[in-house]
C-alpha atoms as a printed R data frame, in Angstrom:
    type eleno elety resid chain resno      x      y       z
1   ATOM     1    CA   UNK     A     1 47.265 51.687 -46.335
2   ATOM     2    CA   UNK     A     2 47.888 48.132 -44.628
3   ATOM     3    CA   UNK     A     3 48.341 46.779 -47.990
4   ATOM     4    CA   UNK     A     4 50.691 49.590 -49.160
5   ATOM     5    CA   UNK     A     5 52.756 48.815 -46.234
6   ATOM     6    CA   UNK     A     6 52.328 45.105 -46.783
7   ATOM     7    CA   UNK     A     7 53.424 45.116 -50.173
8   ATOM     8    CA   UNK     A     8 56.212 47.164 -49.761
9   ATOM     9    CA   UNK     A     9 57.860 45.660 -46.950
10  ATOM    10    CA   UNK     A    10 57.489 42.344 -49.397
11  ATOM    11    CA   UNK     A    11 59.733 43.836 -51.799
12  ATOM    12    CA   UNK     A    12 61.964 45.180 -49.436
13  ATOM    13    CA   UNK     A    13 62.154 41.770 -48.358
14  ATOM    14    CA   UNK     A    14 62.709 40.312 -52.078
15  ATOM    15    CA   UNK     A    15 65.653 42.844 -52.640
16  ATOM    16    CA   UNK     A    16 67.504 42.198 -49.657
17  ATOM    17    CA   UNK     A    17 67.594 38.324 -49.772
18  ATOM    18    CA   UNK     A    18 69.065 38.695 -53.281
19  ATOM    19    CA   UNK     A    19 72.215 39.511 -52.594
20  ATOM    20    CA   UNK     A    20 74.860 36.019 -52.266
21  ATOM    21    CA   UNK     A    21 74.728 32.806 -53.734
22  ATOM    22    CA   UNK     A    22 76.576 30.149 -54.065
23  ATOM    23    CA   UNK     A    23 77.448 27.990 -56.577
24  ATOM    24    CA   UNK     A    24 78.674 23.880 -55.753
25  ATOM    25    CA   UNK     A    25 80.200 21.644 -57.709
26  ATOM    26    CA   UNK     A    26 80.167 17.644 -56.901
27  ATOM    27    CA   UNK     A    27 81.334 14.673 -58.241
28  ATOM    28    CA   UNK     A    28 78.912 12.010 -57.000
29  ATOM    29    CA   UNK     A    29 79.581  8.419 -56.624
30  ATOM    30    CA   UNK     A    30 78.412  6.489 -57.823
31  ATOM    31    CA   UNK     A    31 78.667  7.827 -61.995
32  ATOM    32    CA   UNK     A    32 75.765  9.309 -63.875
33  ATOM    33    CA   UNK     A    33 75.370  7.176 -66.445
34  ATOM    34    CA   UNK     A    34 72.182  8.114 -68.306
35  ATOM    35    CA   UNK     A    35 69.292 10.693 -68.269
36  ATOM    36    CA   UNK     A    36 67.500  8.687 -65.007
37  ATOM    37    CA   UNK     A    37 70.786  9.357 -63.270
38  ATOM    38    CA   UNK     A    38 70.375 13.364 -63.793
39  ATOM    39    CA   UNK     A    39 67.029 13.325 -63.413
40  ATOM    40    CA   UNK     A    40 67.057 11.912 -60.255
41  ATOM    41    CA   UNK     A    41 69.838 13.836 -58.747
42  ATOM    42    CA   UNK     A    42 67.367 17.193 -60.167
43  ATOM    43    CA   UNK     A    43 64.169 15.862 -58.737
44  ATOM    44    CA   UNK     A    44 65.131 15.579 -55.532
45  ATOM    45    CA   UNK     A    45 67.968 18.242 -55.328
46  ATOM    46    CA   UNK     A    46 65.692 20.823 -55.929
47  ATOM    47    CA   UNK     A    47 63.416 20.148 -52.592
48  ATOM    48    CA   UNK     A    48 66.468 20.747 -50.047
49  ATOM    49    CA   UNK     A    49 66.617 24.336 -48.626
50  ATOM    50    CA   UNK     A    50 68.215 26.960 -50.610
51  ATOM    51    CA   UNK     A    51 68.668 25.268 -53.836
52  ATOM    52    CA   UNK     A    52 67.755 27.747 -56.542
53  ATOM    53    CA   UNK     A    53 69.503 25.427 -59.482
54  ATOM    54    CA   UNK     A    54 70.449 22.112 -60.116
55  ATOM    55    CA   UNK     A    55 72.744 21.592 -63.382
56  ATOM    56    CA   UNK     A    56 73.970 18.110 -64.298
57  ATOM    57    CA   UNK     A    57 76.278 16.759 -66.855
58  ATOM    58    CA   UNK     A    58 77.405 13.418 -67.486
59  ATOM    59    CA   UNK     A    59 80.444 13.926 -69.981
60  ATOM    60    CA   UNK     A    60 82.299 16.040 -66.638
61  ATOM    61    CA   UNK     A    61 80.570 13.999 -64.435
62  ATOM    62    CA   UNK     A    62 79.020 17.055 -62.329
63  ATOM    63    CA   UNK     A    63 76.286 17.810 -60.264
64  ATOM    64    CA   UNK     A    64 76.613 21.829 -60.398
65  ATOM    65    CA   UNK     A    65 73.973 23.353 -57.425
66  ATOM    66    CA   UNK     A    66 73.356 27.431 -56.853
67  ATOM    67    CA   UNK     A    67 72.032 27.791 -53.827
68  ATOM    68    CA   UNK     A    68 71.563 30.783 -50.909
69  ATOM    69    CA   UNK     A    69 74.173 29.789 -47.930
70  ATOM    70    CA   UNK     A    70 72.130 31.432 -45.242
71  ATOM    71    CA   UNK     A    71 69.732 28.588 -46.142
72  ATOM    72    CA   UNK     A    72 72.352 25.603 -47.059
73  ATOM    73    CA   UNK     A    73 75.690 24.584 -46.484
74  ATOM    74    CA   UNK     A    74 77.780 22.264 -48.799
75  ATOM    75    CA   UNK     A    75 77.511 19.662 -45.857
76  ATOM    76    CA   UNK     A    76 73.455 19.945 -45.616
77  ATOM    77    CA   UNK     A    77 73.865 19.818 -49.698
78  ATOM    78    CA   UNK     A    78 76.553 16.754 -50.003
79  ATOM    79    CA   UNK     A    79 74.121 14.744 -47.124
80  ATOM    80    CA   UNK     A    80 70.780 15.652 -49.326
81  ATOM    81    CA   UNK     A    81 73.154 13.575 -52.196
82  ATOM    82    CA   UNK     A    82 73.840 11.020 -49.503
83  ATOM    83    CA   UNK     A    83 70.085 10.384 -48.923
84  ATOM    84    CA   UNK     A    84 69.809  9.621 -52.678
85  ATOM    85    CA   UNK     A    85 72.500  7.729 -53.042
86  ATOM    86    CA   UNK     A    86 74.689  9.291 -53.754
87  ATOM    87    CA   UNK     A    87 78.423  9.807 -51.948
88  ATOM    88    CA   UNK     A    88 80.069 13.591 -53.715
89  ATOM    89    CA   UNK     A    89 83.321 14.867 -53.702
90  ATOM    90    CA   UNK     A    90 83.622 19.091 -53.858
91  ATOM    91    CA   UNK     A    91 85.304 20.435 -56.935
92  ATOM    92    CA   UNK     A    92 84.739 24.175 -56.372
93  ATOM    93    CA   UNK     A    93 82.135 26.129 -54.467
94  ATOM    94    CA   UNK     A    94 82.072 30.160 -55.574
95  ATOM    95    CA   UNK     A    95 80.385 32.840 -54.478
96  ATOM    96    CA   UNK     A    96 78.063 34.953 -57.051
97  ATOM    97    CA   UNK     A    97 76.611 38.131 -56.485
98  ATOM    98    CA   UNK     A    98 72.949 37.642 -57.074
99  ATOM    99    CA   UNK     A    99 71.638 41.172 -56.815
100 ATOM   100    CA   UNK     A   100 70.505 42.993 -60.146
101 ATOM   101    CA   UNK     A   101 73.222 45.530 -61.761
102 ATOM   102    CA   UNK     A   102 71.519 49.651 -62.164
103 ATOM   103    CA   UNK     A   103 70.939 50.478 -65.771
104 ATOM   104    CA   UNK     A   104 71.295 53.855 -66.346
């Protein structure tokens, strides 16, 4: 009985936490020049609180971070980039809906 209640509670909490995510786009300084630059950013930023996904583009000179705003902020993510040697400018910070749509 206790196990069933625990599983139900965990499932409920998981569904409640799947609401709002944000997508932050940053331009780093110094610029990314190679795959090593991209890997440095991806491998370090994935450990910042609330980060769900990190994408980089050398062509656009942009870092795109999908994150949970209840666990981190734009300033916190910029601070994470600064720790690894990159100053950043915010290009955009947009809300996305992460809830699964009902299928009928």
